[in-house]
C-alpha positions as YAML, in Angstrom:
chain: A
units: angstrom
residues:
- id: 1
  name: MET
  ca: [4.83, -3.59, 4.90]
- id: 2
  name: GLN
  ca: [2.40, -1.09, 3.49]
- id: 3
  name: LEU
  ca: [0.52, 1.02, 6.03]
- id: 4
  name: GLY
  ca: [-2.12, 3.72, 5.93]
- id: 5
  name: LEU
  ca: [-1.62, 6.35, 8.64]
- id: 6
  name: VAL
  ca: [-4.44, 8.73, 9.58]
- id: 7
  name: GLY
  ca: [-3.33, 11.82, 11.49]
- id: 8
  name: LEU
  ca: [0.03, 13.47, 10.83]
- id: 9
  name: GLY
  ca: [0.37, 15.74, 13.84]
- id: 10
  name: LYS
  ca: [3.32, 15.86, 16.23]
- id: 11
  name: MET
  ca: [3.28, 12.12, 16.83]
- id: 12
  name: GLY
  ca: [1.87, 10.81, 13.56]
- id: 13
  name: PHE
  ca: [4.23, 12.79, 11.34]
- id: 14
  name: ASN
  ca: [7.32, 11.54, 13.18]
- id: 15
  name: MET
  ca: [6.01, 7.98, 13.20]
- id: 16
  name: ARG
  ca: [5.59, 8.13, 9.43]
- id: 17
  name: GLU
  ca: [9.18, 9.27, 9.02]
- id: 18
  name: ARG
  ca: [10.55, 6.57, 11.33]
- id: 19
  name: LEU
  ca: [8.60, 3.87, 9.48]
- id: 20
  name: ARG
  ca: [9.77, 5.12, 6.10]
- id: 21
  name: ALA
  ca: [13.36, 5.10, 7.35]
- id: 22
  name: ALA
  ca: [12.82, 1.40, 8.08]
- id: 23
  name: ASP
  ca: [11.74, 0.86, 4.44]
- id: 24
  name: HIS
  ca: [8.01, 0.50, 5.09]
- id: 25
  name: GLU
  ca: [5.62, 2.14, 2.64]
- id: 26
  name: VAL
  ca: [3.47, 4.63, 4.52]
- id: 27
  name: ILE
  ca: [0.58, 6.49, 2.90]
- id: 28
  name: GLY
  ca: [-0.68, 9.21, 5.21]
- id: 29
  name: TYR
  ca: [-3.84, 11.24, 5.43]
- id: 30
  name: ASP
  ca: [-4.26, 14.48, 7.34]
- id: 31
  name: ARG
  ca: [-6.64, 17.42, 7.00]
- id: 32
  name: ASN
  ca: [-3.51, 19.53, 6.50]
- id: 33
  name: ALA
  ca: [-2.93, 19.05, 2.79]
- id: 34
  name: GLN
  ca: [0.69, 20.21, 3.11]
- id: 35
  name: VAL
  ca: [1.67, 17.02, 4.96]
- id: 36
  name: SER
  ca: [-0.92, 14.61, 3.58]
- id: 37
  name: ASP
  ca: [-0.26, 11.92, 0.96]
- id: 38
  name: SER
  ca: [-3.95, 11.56, 0.09]
- id: 39
  name: SER
  ca: [-6.95, 13.84, -0.30]
- id: 40
  name: SER
  ca: [-9.42, 11.94, 1.93]
- id: 41
  name: LEU
  ca: [-9.89, 8.75, 3.91]
- id: 42
  name: ALA
  ca: [-11.50, 7.20, 0.86]
- id: 43
  name: ASP
  ca: [-8.51, 8.20, -1.27]
- id: 44
  name: LEU
  ca: [-6.16, 6.74, 1.36]
- id: 45
  name: VAL
  ca: [-8.00, 3.41, 1.41]
- id: 46
  name: GLY
  ca: [-8.02, 3.35, -2.38]
- id: 47
  name: LYS
  ca: [-4.23, 3.63, -2.48]
- id: 48
  name: LEU
  ca: [-3.72, 0.62, -0.20]
- id: 49
  name: ALA
  ca: [-3.48, -2.95, -1.43]
- id: 50
  name: ALA
  ca: [-5.76, -5.49, 0.25]
- id: 51
  name: PRO
  ca: [-5.59, -6.78, 2.90]
- id: 52
  name: ARG
  ca: [-5.05, -3.31, 4.33]
- id: 53
  name: VAL
  ca: [-3.67, -2.05, 7.62]
- id: 54
  name: VAL
  ca: [-4.66, 1.47, 8.75]
- id: 55
  name: TRP
  ca: [-3.20, 3.13, 11.85]
- id: 56
  name: VAL
  ca: [-5.26, 5.96, 13.40]
- id: 57
  name: MET
  ca: [-3.44, 8.79, 15.24]
- id: 58
  name: VAL
  ca: [-6.10, 11.45, 15.82]
- id: 59
  name: PRO
  ca: [-7.34, 13.09, 19.06]
- id: 60
  name: ALA
  ca: [-9.09, 10.77, 21.51]
- id: 61
  name: GLY
  ca: [-12.85, 10.68, 21.88]
- id: 62
  name: GLU
  ca: [-15.26, 11.64, 19.14]
- id: 63
  name: PRO
  ca: [-12.62, 12.33, 16.45]
- id: 64
  name: THR
  ca: [-11.26, 8.79, 16.85]
- id: 65
  name: ARG
  ca: [-14.70, 7.21, 17.06]
- id: 66
  name: GLN
  ca: [-15.81, 9.00, 13.87]
- id: 67
  name: THR
  ca: [-12.63, 8.01, 12.04]
- id: 68
  name: VAL
  ca: [-12.98, 4.35, 13.01]
- id: 69
  name: ALA
  ca: [-16.64, 4.33, 11.96]
- id: 70
  name: GLU
  ca: [-15.80, 5.89, 8.59]
- id: 71
  name: LEU
  ca: [-13.01, 3.38, 8.04]
- id: 72
  name: GLY
  ca: [-15.51, 0.63, 8.83]
- id: 73
  name: ASP
  ca: [-17.54, 1.77, 5.85]
- id: 74
  name: LEU
  ca: [-14.51, 2.01, 3.57]
- id: 75
  name: LEU
  ca: [-12.50, -1.08, 4.46]
- id: 76
  name: ALA
  ca: [-13.29, -4.72, 3.71]
- id: 77
  name: GLU
  ca: [-13.19, -8.11, 5.40]
- id: 78
  name: GLY
  ca: [-9.64, -9.07, 6.32]
- id: 79
  name: ASP
  ca: [-8.43, -5.50, 6.83]
- id: 80
  name: LEU
  ca: [-7.03, -4.26, 10.15]
- id: 81
  name: VAL
  ca: [-7.47, -0.98, 12.05]
- id: 82
  name: ILE
  ca: [-5.02, 0.11, 14.75]
- id: 83
  name: ASP
  ca: [-5.89, 2.93, 17.17]
- id: 84
  name: GLY
  ca: [-2.61, 4.37, 18.43]
- id: 85
  name: GLY
  ca: [-4.04, 7.54, 19.98]
- id: 86
  name: ASN
  ca: [-4.78, 8.19, 23.64]
- id: 87
  name: SER
  ca: [-8.29, 6.76, 23.57]
- id: 88
  name: ARG
  ca: [-9.98, 5.64, 26.76]
- id: 89
  name: TYR
  ca: [-9.83, 1.86, 26.98]
- id: 90
  name: THR
  ca: [-13.63, 1.61, 27.23]
- id: 91
  name: ASP
  ca: [-13.89, 2.92, 23.65]
- id: 92
  name: ASP
  ca: [-11.85, 0.00, 22.31]
- id: 93
  name: LYS
  ca: [-14.43, -2.77, 22.72]
- id: 94
  name: VAL
  ca: [-17.04, -0.55, 21.06]
- id: 95
  name: ASN
  ca: [-14.72, 0.11, 18.11]
- id: 96
  name: ALA
  ca: [-13.65, -3.54, 17.90]
- id: 97
  name: ASP
  ca: [-17.25, -4.81, 17.93]
- id: 98
  name: LEU
  ca: [-18.26, -2.30, 15.25]
- id: 99
  name: LEU
  ca: [-15.49, -3.46, 12.95]
- id: 100
  name: ALA
  ca: [-15.85, -7.15, 13.79]
- id: 101
  name: HIS
  ca: [-19.35, -7.16, 12.30]
- id: 102
  name: LYS
  ca: [-17.68, -6.40, 8.96]
- id: 103
  name: GLY
  ca: [-14.82, -8.85, 9.39]
- id: 104
  name: ILE
  ca: [-12.29, -6.08, 10.11]
- id: 105
  name: GLY
  ca: [-9.69, -6.61, 12.83]
- id: 106
  name: TYR
  ca: [-8.84, -4.09, 15.55]
- id: 107
  name: LEU
  ca: [-5.86, -3.39, 17.80]
- id: 108
  name: ASP
  ca: [-5.42, -0.67, 20.42]
- id: 109
  name: VAL
  ca: [-1.88, 0.56, 21.01]
- id: 110
  name: GLY
  ca: [-0.65, 2.78, 23.80]
- id: 111
  name: VAL
  ca: [2.25, 4.78, 22.36]
- id: 112
  name: SER
  ca: [4.83, 6.54, 24.53]
- id: 113
  name: GLY
  ca: [7.77, 8.57, 23.31]
- id: 114
  name: GLY
  ca: [6.40, 11.99, 22.48]
- id: 115
  name: VAL
  ca: [8.25, 14.19, 20.03]
- id: 116
  name: TRP
  ca: [11.48, 12.27, 20.70]
- id: 117
  name: GLY
  ca: [10.09, 8.99, 19.38]
- id: 118
  name: ARG
  ca: [11.27, 9.50, 15.82]
- id: 119
  name: GLU
  ca: [14.88, 9.39, 17.01]
- id: 120
  name: ASN
  ca: [14.63, 7.17, 20.10]
- id: 121
  name: GLY
  ca: [11.73, 4.89, 19.23]
- id: 122
  name: TYR
  ca: [8.34, 4.47, 20.89]
- id: 123
  name: GLY
  ca: [7.31, 2.32, 23.82]
- id: 124
  name: LEU
  ca: [4.33, 0.25, 22.62]
- id: 125
  name: MET
  ca: [1.58, -1.48, 24.64]
- id: 126
  name: VAL
  ca: [-0.83, -3.49, 22.47]
- id: 127
  name: GLY
  ca: [-4.28, -4.91, 23.09]
- id: 128
  name: GLY
  ca: [-6.05, -7.37, 20.77]
- id: 129
  name: ASP
  ca: [-5.94, -10.83, 19.23]
- id: 130
  name: ARG
  ca: [-2.54, -12.45, 18.81]
- id: 131
  name: GLU
  ca: [-3.07, -13.08, 15.08]
- id: 132
  name: HIS
  ca: [-3.56, -9.36, 14.50]
- id: 133
  name: VAL
  ca: [-0.54, -8.51, 16.64]
- id: 134
  name: GLU
  ca: [1.63, -10.93, 14.66]
- id: 135
  name: ARG
  ca: [0.45, -9.39, 11.41]
- id: 136
  name: ALA
  ca: [1.44, -5.88, 12.51]
- id: 137
  name: LEU
  ca: [4.69, -6.94, 14.20]
- id: 138
  name: PRO
  ca: [6.97, -5.55, 11.45]
- id: 139
  name: ILE
  ca: [5.40, -2.13, 12.03]
- id: 140
  name: PHE
  ca: [5.78, -2.44, 15.80]
- id: 141
  name: ASP
  ca: [9.41, -3.53, 15.45]
- id: 142
  name: ALA
  ca: [10.18, -0.48, 13.31]
- id: 143
  name: LEU
  ca: [8.56, 1.91, 15.79]
- id: 144
  name: ARG
  ca: [9.89, 0.50, 19.07]
- id: 145
  name: PRO
  ca: [13.35, 1.40, 20.43]
- id: 146
  name: GLU
  ca: [16.36, -0.63, 19.35]
- id: 147
  name: GLY
  ca: [17.24, -3.55, 21.58]
- id: 148
  name: PRO
  ca: [15.29, -6.53, 22.94]
- id: 149
  name: ARG
  ca: [11.67, -6.45, 21.82]
- id: 150
  name: GLU
  ca: [10.37, -7.02, 25.35]
- id: 151
  name: GLU
  ca: [12.08, -3.82, 26.54]
- id: 152
  name: GLY
  ca: [10.01, -1.58, 24.30]
- id: 153
  name: PHE
  ca: [6.98, -3.64, 23.30]
- id: 154
  name: ALA
  ca: [4.30, -5.65, 25.09]
- id: 155
  name: HIS
  ca: [1.23, -7.52, 23.93]
- id: 156
  name: ALA
  ca: [-0.59, -6.46, 27.09]
- id: 157
  name: GLY
  ca: [-3.73, -8.54, 26.61]
- id: 158
  name: LYS
  ca: [-7.13, -8.45, 24.96]
- id: 159
  name: VAL
  ca: [-8.74, -5.46, 23.25]
- id: 160
  name: GLY
  ca: [-8.51, -2.45, 25.58]
- id: 161
  name: ALA
  ca: [-5.38, -3.66, 27.36]
- id: 162
  name: GLY
  ca: [-3.02, -1.45, 25.36]
- id: 163
  name: HIS
  ca: [-4.84, 1.75, 26.18]
- id: 164
  name: TYR
  ca: [-5.39, 0.64, 29.79]
- id: 165
  name: ALA
  ca: [-1.64, 0.11, 30.17]
- id: 166
  name: LYS
  ca: [-0.90, 3.51, 28.61]
- id: 167
  name: MET
  ca: [-3.45, 5.14, 30.92]
- id: 168
  name: VAL
  ca: [-1.67, 3.76, 34.00]
- id: 169
  name: HIS
  ca: [1.70, 4.71, 32.44]
- id: 170
  name: ASN
  ca: [0.53, 8.31, 32.15]
- id: 171
  name: GLY
  ca: [-0.83, 8.30, 35.69]
- id: 172
  name: ILE
  ca: [2.61, 7.25, 36.94]
- id: 173
  name: GLU
  ca: [4.10, 9.99, 34.77]
- id: 174
  name: TYR
  ca: [1.91, 12.55, 36.58]
- id: 175
  name: GLY
  ca: [3.33, 11.44, 39.93]
- id: 176
  name: LEU
  ca: [6.95, 11.42, 38.77]
- id: 177
  name: MET
  ca: [6.71, 14.88, 37.23]
- id: 178
  name: GLN
  ca: [5.06, 16.28, 40.37]
- id: 179
  name: ALA
  ca: [7.82, 14.84, 42.59]
- id: 180
  name: TYR
  ca: [10.56, 16.37, 40.42]
- id: 181
  name: ALA
  ca: [8.67, 19.69, 40.34]
- id: 182
  name: GLU
  ca: [8.30, 19.83, 44.11]
- id: 183
  name: GLY
  ca: [11.97, 18.95, 44.58]
- id: 184
  name: PHE
  ca: [12.92, 21.71, 42.15]
- id: 185
  name: GLU
  ca: [10.82, 24.26, 44.05]
- id: 186
  name: LEU
  ca: [12.28, 23.24, 47.40]
- id: 187
  name: LEU
  ca: [15.84, 23.53, 46.10]
- id: 188
  name: ASP
  ca: [15.01, 26.90, 44.58]
- id: 189
  name: ALA
  ca: [13.58, 28.15, 47.88]
- id: 190
  name: ALA
  ca: [16.66, 27.22, 49.93]
- id: 191
  name: ASP
  ca: [19.23, 29.96, 50.56]
- id: 192
  name: GLU
  ca: [21.90, 27.30, 50.93]
- id: 193
  name: VAL
  ca: [21.56, 26.06, 47.33]
- id: 194
  name: THR
  ca: [22.91, 28.58, 44.85]
- id: 195
  name: ASP
  ca: [22.96, 26.46, 41.68]
- id: 196
  name: VAL
  ca: [19.77, 24.43, 41.37]
- id: 197
  name: PRO
  ca: [20.31, 23.35, 37.73]
- id: 198
  name: ALA
  ca: [23.75, 21.98, 38.66]
- id: 199
  name: VAL
  ca: [22.23, 19.87, 41.43]
- id: 200
  name: LEU
  ca: [19.59, 18.44, 39.13]
- id: 201
  name: LYS
  ca: [22.15, 17.72, 36.43]
- id: 202
  name: ALA
  ca: [24.34, 15.91, 38.98]
- id: 203
  name: TRP
  ca: [21.38, 13.65, 39.74]
- id: 204
  name: THR
  ca: [21.20, 12.43, 36.13]
- id: 205
  name: ARG
  ca: [24.03, 9.91, 36.57]
- id: 206
  name: GLY
  ca: [24.54, 7.36, 39.31]
- id: 207
  name: THR
  ca: [21.62, 8.37, 41.54]
- id: 208
  name: VAL
  ca: [18.45, 6.38, 42.23]
- id: 209
  name: VAL
  ca: [16.26, 9.26, 40.95]
- id: 210
  name: ARG
  ca: [17.86, 9.47, 37.50]
- id: 211
  name: SER
  ca: [15.42, 9.15, 34.60]
- id: 212
  name: TRP
  ca: [14.58, 10.51, 31.18]
- id: 213
  name: LEU
  ca: [12.08, 12.89, 32.78]
- id: 214
  name: LEU
  ca: [14.88, 14.30, 34.94]
- id: 215
  name: ASP
  ca: [17.04, 14.68, 31.83]
- id: 216
  name: LEU
  ca: [14.23, 16.67, 30.21]
- id: 217
  name: LEU
  ca: [13.87, 18.92, 33.28]
- id: 218
  name: VAL
  ca: [17.61, 19.64, 33.13]
- id: 219
  name: LYS
  ca: [17.28, 20.43, 29.42]
- id: 220
  name: ALA
  ca: [14.38, 22.81, 30.11]
- id: 221
  name: LEU
  ca: [16.42, 24.64, 32.76]
- id: 222
  name: GLU
  ca: [19.38, 24.93, 30.40]
- id: 223
  name: GLU
  ca: [17.12, 26.60, 27.85]
- id: 224
  name: ASP
  ca: [15.34, 28.81, 30.41]
- id: 225
  name: PRO
  ca: [17.17, 28.79, 33.79]
- id: 226
  name: GLY
  ca: [14.41, 30.53, 35.71]
- id: 227
  name: LEU
  ca: [11.56, 29.01, 33.72]
- id: 228
  name: SER
  ca: [10.49, 32.61, 33.27]
- id: 229
  name: GLU
  ca: [9.16, 32.08, 29.75]
- id: 230
  name: ILE
  ca: [6.29, 29.78, 30.82]
- id: 231
  name: SER
  ca: [3.41, 30.03, 33.28]
- id: 232
  name: GLY
  ca: [2.55, 27.48, 35.93]
- id: 233
  name: TYR
  ca: [-0.79, 26.62, 34.33]
- id: 234
  name: VAL
  ca: [-0.79, 22.88, 33.64]
- id: 235
  name: GLU
  ca: [-3.33, 21.02, 31.49]
- id: 236
  name: ASP
  ca: [-4.19, 17.35, 31.84]
- id: 237
  name: SER
  ca: [-4.88, 15.13, 28.84]
- id: 238
  name: GLY
  ca: [-7.50, 13.02, 30.61]
- id: 239
  name: GLU
  ca: [-5.50, 9.88, 31.29]
- id: 240
  name: GLY
  ca: [-4.56, 10.97, 34.81]
- id: 241
  name: ARG
  ca: [-8.25, 11.42, 35.60]
- id: 242
  name: TRP
  ca: [-9.06, 8.02, 34.13]
- id: 243
  name: THR
  ca: [-6.29, 6.41, 36.19]
- id: 244
  name: VAL
  ca: [-7.69, 7.87, 39.41]
- id: 245
  name: GLU
  ca: [-11.21, 6.76, 38.44]
- id: 246
  name: GLU
  ca: [-9.93, 3.23, 37.81]
- id: 247
  name: ALA
  ca: [-8.14, 3.24, 41.16]
- id: 248
  name: ILE
  ca: [-11.45, 4.08, 42.82]
- id: 249
  name: ASN
  ca: [-13.29, 1.42, 40.79]
- id: 250
  name: HIS
  ca: [-10.79, -1.25, 41.86]
- id: 251
  name: SER
  ca: [-10.31, 0.04, 45.43]
- id: 252
  name: VAL
  ca: [-6.61, 0.52, 44.76]
- id: 253
  name: PRO
  ca: [-5.01, 3.30, 46.85]
- id: 254
  name: ALA
  ca: [-3.28, 5.78, 44.54]
- id: 255
  name: PRO
  ca: [-2.52, 8.82, 46.71]
- id: 256
  name: VAL
  ca: [0.53, 10.02, 44.73]
- id: 257
  name: ILE
  ca: [-1.17, 9.97, 41.32]
- id: 258
  name: SER
  ca: [-4.33, 11.54, 42.80]
- id: 259
  name: ALA
  ca: [-2.37, 14.33, 44.47]
- id: 260
  name: ALA
  ca: [-0.46, 15.01, 41.24]
- id: 261
  name: LEU
  ca: [-3.73, 15.33, 39.33]
- id: 262
  name: PHE
  ca: [-5.20, 17.71, 41.91]
- id: 263
  name: ALA
  ca: [-2.01, 19.76, 41.83]
- id: 264
  name: ARG
  ca: [-2.66, 20.38, 38.15]
- id: 265
  name: PHE
  ca: [-6.14, 21.62, 38.98]
- id: 266
  name: ALA
  ca: [-4.65, 23.95, 41.61]
- id: 267
  name: SER
  ca: [-2.23, 25.36, 39.02]
- id: 268
  name: ARG
  ca: [-5.17, 26.85, 37.14]
- id: 269
  name: GLN
  ca: [-6.46, 28.91, 40.06]
- id: 270
  name: ALA
  ca: [-4.93, 32.35, 40.33]
- id: 271
  name: ASP
  ca: [-6.69, 32.81, 43.67]
- id: 272
  name: SER
  ca: [-8.06, 29.57, 45.15]
- id: 273
  name: PRO
  ca: [-11.61, 29.83, 46.60]
- id: 274
  name: ALA
  ca: [-10.83, 26.84, 48.82]
- id: 275
  name: MET
  ca: [-7.76, 28.50, 50.32]
- id: 276
  name: LYS
  ca: [-9.74, 31.69, 50.85]
- id: 277
  name: ALA
  ca: [-12.18, 29.62, 52.90]
- id: 278
  name: VAL
  ca: [-9.29, 28.12, 54.91]
- id: 279
  name: ALA
  ca: [-7.89, 31.59, 55.63]
- id: 280
  name: ALA
  ca: [-11.33, 32.82, 56.70]
- id: 281
  name: LEU
  ca: [-11.82, 29.85, 59.03]
- id: 282
  name: ARG
  ca: [-8.41, 30.34, 60.65]
- id: 283
  name: ASN
  ca: [-9.30, 33.95, 61.24]
- id: 284
  name: GLN
  ca: [-12.69, 33.06, 62.72]
- id: 285
  name: PHE
  ca: [-11.63, 30.39, 65.19]
- id: 286
  name: GLY
  ca: [-8.16, 31.58, 66.08]
- id: 287
  name: GLY
  ca: [-7.97, 35.22, 65.14]
- id: 288
  name: HIS
  ca: [-5.14, 34.42, 62.73]
- id: 289
  name: ALA
  ca: [-4.16, 37.21, 60.35]
- id: 290
  name: VAL
  ca: [-5.58, 37.20, 56.85]
- id: 291
  name: HIS
  ca: [-4.20, 38.88, 53.74]
- id: 292
  name: LYS
  ca: [-6.64, 41.22, 52.05]
- id: 293
  name: ALA
  ca: [-6.81, 40.81, 48.30]
- id: 294
  name: GLY
  ca: [-4.62, 43.32, 46.51]
- id: 295
  name: PRO
  ca: [-5.47, 45.10, 43.25]
- id: 296
  name: THR
  ca: [-3.73, 42.35, 41.25]
- id: 297
  name: SER
  ca: [-4.78, 39.40, 43.46]
- id: 298
  name: GLY
  ca: [-1.52, 39.74, 45.32]
- id: 299
  name: SER
  ca: [-0.96, 39.55, 49.04]
- id: 300
  name: GLY
  ca: [-2.55, 42.89, 49.85]
- id: 301
  name: ASP
  ca: [-2.64, 44.22, 53.40]
- id: 302
  name: VAL
  ca: [-2.44, 41.96, 56.44]
- id: 303
  name: SER
  ca: [-5.07, 42.29, 59.15]
...
């Protein structure tokens, strides 16, 4: 197939290379002229033969919305737009309706695989009409991992389903990463365990907690055994928040995912105001010792 690909960052660039390795013709556009195959969105569309398929891989939110709207003005009836970024699922119906007025199809695709996807393939969750999914299937088959299609690809449902599935996927990812991180810290704190990386590596085969995430933690520790080169400040991309919001909306208990999200918030506080309040309360009602703030927000004196 021929495909237009908008956005050649960490994910988009590797996706282009994987598709080209599968003999698809990919014409990319990126604001970085060094990696772009076209000078503008209009130039990209002009290089594609009708009916066109354009895959969007730009940051979620306004950048994606603007790109889809501009493509709506450039494309024609019978063309197809695929949003493969991390958009919120509520944006998908808006985008689909905008394009539908002009006879342009729309699919939303949750894409998992990160920077390793070029080599290993990408897990794909798709939302939209079956006819559009069938049309793009050669692209999906090239991007997904080798093996049975159903083990790396799902037509999850109607428009919005692909991004909803990816949102929940990322919420689960939050919980898994937090569990591994807490286990790592506990092992590291124990005097009895003298080789934490060896323990984690031993878990990667035969145990019920083995996973690709565990493999990646082992790899990180091999590269930096004490993790001394990075800080504990952890960002969140938004999908964990959206997952918790959806859990509230549907009255679904999600304590693990919620706790993992809040742990990321805690990682950004050098000196937590909430924990200061807890220390003050313990001192007030029970006379428990408090640590005075030191010159570098350390423990300081105890009183």
